C-alpha positions as CSV (number, residue, x, y, z in Angstrom):
1,M,91.5,99.9,113.8
2,A,92.0,103.1,115.7
3,L,95.0,105.0,115.4
4,K,95.9,104.8,119.1
5,D,95.8,100.8,118.7
6,Y,99.2,101.2,116.8
7,L,100.5,103.3,120.4
8,S,102.2,100.8,122.4
9,E,101.3,101.0,126.6
10,A,104.1,103.5,127.3
11,E,103.6,105.6,124.5
12,K,99.8,105.4,125.3
13,E,100.6,106.4,129.0
14,L,102.5,109.5,127.6
15,L,99.7,110.8,125.5
16,Q,97.5,110.8,128.0
17,M,99.6,112.3,130.7
18,Y,100.7,115.3,128.2
19,D,96.8,115.2,127.7
20,M,96.2,115.8,131.4
21,I,98.9,118.8,131.6
22,Q,97.2,120.8,128.8
23,L,93.8,121.0,129.8
24,K,95.3,121.8,133.6
25,L,97.5,124.6,131.5
26,R,94.1,125.6,129.2
27,E,92.3,125.8,133.0
28,N,95.1,128.0,134.3
29,S,96.1,125.3,136.7
30,L,99.5,124.7,136.0
31,Q,102.3,127.5,135.5
32,L,105.4,126.3,133.8
33,D,108.8,127.8,134.0
34,E,110.9,128.0,130.8
35,N,112.5,124.1,131.3
36,G,108.8,123.4,132.0
37,A,107.9,124.8,128.4
38,M,110.6,123.4,126.7
39,L,110.0,119.8,128.0
40,I,106.2,120.4,127.0
41,K,107.1,121.7,123.4
42,D,109.7,118.7,123.3
43,T,106.6,116.5,124.5
44,R,105.1,117.5,122.0
45,D,107.2,116.8,119.1
46,L,107.5,113.0,120.0
47,I,104.0,112.7,120.2
48,A,103.6,113.5,116.7
49,E,106.6,111.5,115.8
50,L,104.5,108.6,117.5
51,K,101.4,109.5,115.7
52,V,103.3,109.4,112.3
53,K,105.0,106.1,113.6
54,A,101.3,104.6,114.2
55,E,99.8,105.7,111.2
56,T,102.5,104.2,109.0
57,A,101.9,101.2,110.9
58,Q,98.3,101.7,110.5
59,T,98.9,101.5,106.7
60,I,101.1,98.9,106.2
61,Q,98.5,97.0,108.0
62,A,95.8,98.1,105.5
63,N,98.1,97.2,102.6
64,E,98.9,94.0,103.8
65,E,95.1,93.1,104.4
66,L,94.6,94.1,101.2
67,H,97.4,92.0,99.7
68,F,95.9,88.9,101.5
69,Q,92.5,90.0,100.5
70,S,93.9,89.9,96.5
71,L,95.6,86.0,97.4
72,R,92.3,84.7,98.4
73,D,90.2,86.6,95.7
74,E,92.6,85.0,92.9
75,S,94.3,82.0,94.0
76,K,93.1,79.2,91.7
77,M,93.4,75.2,92.2
78,K,92.1,72.7,89.8
79,C,89.4,71.2,91.8
80,P,90.9,67.4,92.7
81,Q,87.1,66.2,92.1
82,C,85.8,67.8,88.7
83,N,89.1,69.4,87.5
84,A,87.0,72.7,87.0
85,I,89.7,76.0,87.7
86,V,88.6,77.1,91.2
87,T,89.3,81.0,91.7
88,G,89.2,82.9,94.9
89,N,86.4,80.6,97.0
90,V,88.4,80.2,99.9
91,I,86.5,78.7,102.7
92,G,89.2,78.8,105.6
93,E,92.4,77.5,106.2
94,E,94.8,75.0,107.5
95,K,98.2,73.8,107.9
96,D,100.4,71.2,106.6
97,K,102.7,68.9,108.7
98,D,104.9,71.4,108.4
99,G,102.9,74.4,109.0
100,A,102.6,75.7,106.2
101,R,99.9,77.5,105.9
102,L,96.5,76.7,103.3
103,Y,94.1,77.2,101.5
104,R,90.9,74.8,102.2
105,K,88.2,75.8,99.0
106,H,85.0,75.0,97.7
107,C,84.2,73.8,94.2
108,P,81.2,75.6,92.9
109,E,81.1,73.4,90.3
110,C,80.6,70.1,91.8
111,G,80.4,71.2,95.3
112,T,83.5,69.5,96.6
113,D,85.9,71.1,99.4
114,F,89.5,71.0,99.2
115,T,93.0,72.0,100.4
116,D,95.2,73.6,97.9
117,P,98.2,72.2,98.6
118,I,100.3,75.9,98.1
119,P,101.1,77.9,100.7
120,F,100.0,81.1,100.4
121,M,102.7,82.9,102.8
122,E,105.8,84.1,100.8
123,E,108.6,82.3,103.3
124,D,106.2,78.9,103.4
125,Y,105.8,78.7,99.8
126,L,109.4,79.2,99.4
127,R,110.1,76.0,101.6
128,W,107.6,74.7,99.3
129,Q,109.6,75.6,96.4
130,E,112.7,74.3,97.3
131,N,111.4,70.8,98.4
132,L,110.1,70.5,94.8
133,V,113.1,71.3,93.1
134,N,114.5,68.7,95.8
135,E,112.2,66.4,95.1
136,F,112.4,66.9,91.2
137,T,116.4,66.6,91.0
138,K,117.0,63.6,94.0
139,S,117.2,61.2,91.3
140,G,119.3,62.8,89.2
141,T,122.9,63.7,89.1
142,D,123.2,66.6,87.1
143,G,119.8,68.6,88.1
144,T,118.3,68.2,85.4
145,K,115.6,65.8,84.6
146,S,112.5,65.8,87.2
147,G,111.9,62.2,87.0
148,Q,108.3,62.8,85.9
149,P,106.4,63.4,83.1
150,G,105.7,67.6,82.1
151,F,108.5,68.5,84.2
152,D,111.8,69.9,82.1
153,A,115.1,71.5,82.7
154,N,113.9,74.9,81.5
155,Q,111.2,74.5,83.3
156,L,113.5,73.5,86.9
157,K,115.7,76.2,85.2
158,K,112.9,79.1,86.2
159,L,111.8,77.2,89.3
160,K,115.2,77.8,90.4
161,E,115.2,81.4,89.3
162,E,112.3,82.4,91.2
163,I,113.6,80.7,94.1
164,E,116.1,82.7,94.3
165,E,114.0,86.3,93.6
166,L,111.7,85.2,96.6
167,K,114.8,85.0,98.9
168,S,115.7,88.9,97.7
169,H,112.9,89.7,98.1
170,L,112.1,88.1,101.6
171,K,115.8,89.1,102.5
172,V,114.5,93.0,102.0
173,K,111.5,92.7,104.0
174,A,113.3,91.1,106.5
175,I,115.5,94.0,106.7
176,I,112.5,96.3,106.9
177,R,110.6,94.6,109.6
178,N,113.8,95.1,111.5
179,N,113.8,99.1,110.5
180,I,110.5,98.9,112.0
181,K,111.4,97.1,115.2
182,E,114.6,99.6,116.0
183,V,112.1,102.5,115.4
184,K,109.7,100.7,118.0
185,K,111.8,100.1,120.1
186,M,113.5,104.1,120.3
187,C,109.9,105.2,120.4
188,D,109.0,103.6,123.5
189,E,112.4,104.2,125.0
190,S,111.9,107.5,124.6
191,A,108.0,108.1,125.5
192,K,109.1,106.2,128.7
193,A,111.8,109.0,129.5
194,F,109.0,111.9,128.4
195,Y,106.9,110.2,130.5
196,K,108.9,109.9,133.7
197,K,110.2,113.8,133.1
198,L,106.6,114.5,132.4
199,S,105.1,113.0,135.8
200,E,108.1,114.6,138.0
201,L,107.2,118.1,136.7
202,Y,103.7,117.6,137.1
203,A,104.6,116.6,140.6
204,S,107.2,119.1,141.0
205,I,104.5,121.9,139.7
206,N,101.4,120.5,142.2
207,S,103.5,120.6,145.3
208,K,104.8,124.1,144.9
209,N,100.9,125.2,144.4
210,K,100.3,123.1,147.3
211,T,102.7,124.9,149.1
212,G,101.7,128.4,147.8
213,L,98.2,127.6,149.3
214,N,99.7,127.0,152.5
């Protein structure tokens, strides 16, 4: 995606207005007083900040896409038909009854298409882990027996620790997302305010020019 695609509509309108005024200045069809020149400078500084914000958003999205591609390429699941370990070979997605996103995979050994039951989104994976712990402990009174073969107290303890780590990780991500949201909101409000000032400046100069011609 182009850098401008990471700007809000208000920011794009501000950029267009600024570019138009700059063009008029280069053509010497606009003359600015001291206040007007200061407004142009402040707008230029704001636009530089908006471009940095857009570049950051672009980088974040690129990193997320790489992360998801890595998940797809490295995800492993045993084929339910031939028991071969299928790494990658994702052919699509579907959702389970709770709305969690799951990979559809293709086994290159036997040709079977199947659904990986483990969600790949972190929030969905956390719920899946918590449900797994509940399922394994609901039959016990002390929470140390799974009631199923191959799942002992140490594994259950490790799973609970992983859940707490993932919760902490998701809390940090939520704080970062909220901070980004607040920055976007402030930038959008600033863009609207500067667009209004530039529009008034442009209208005022045009009006003076027309008066001078008359």
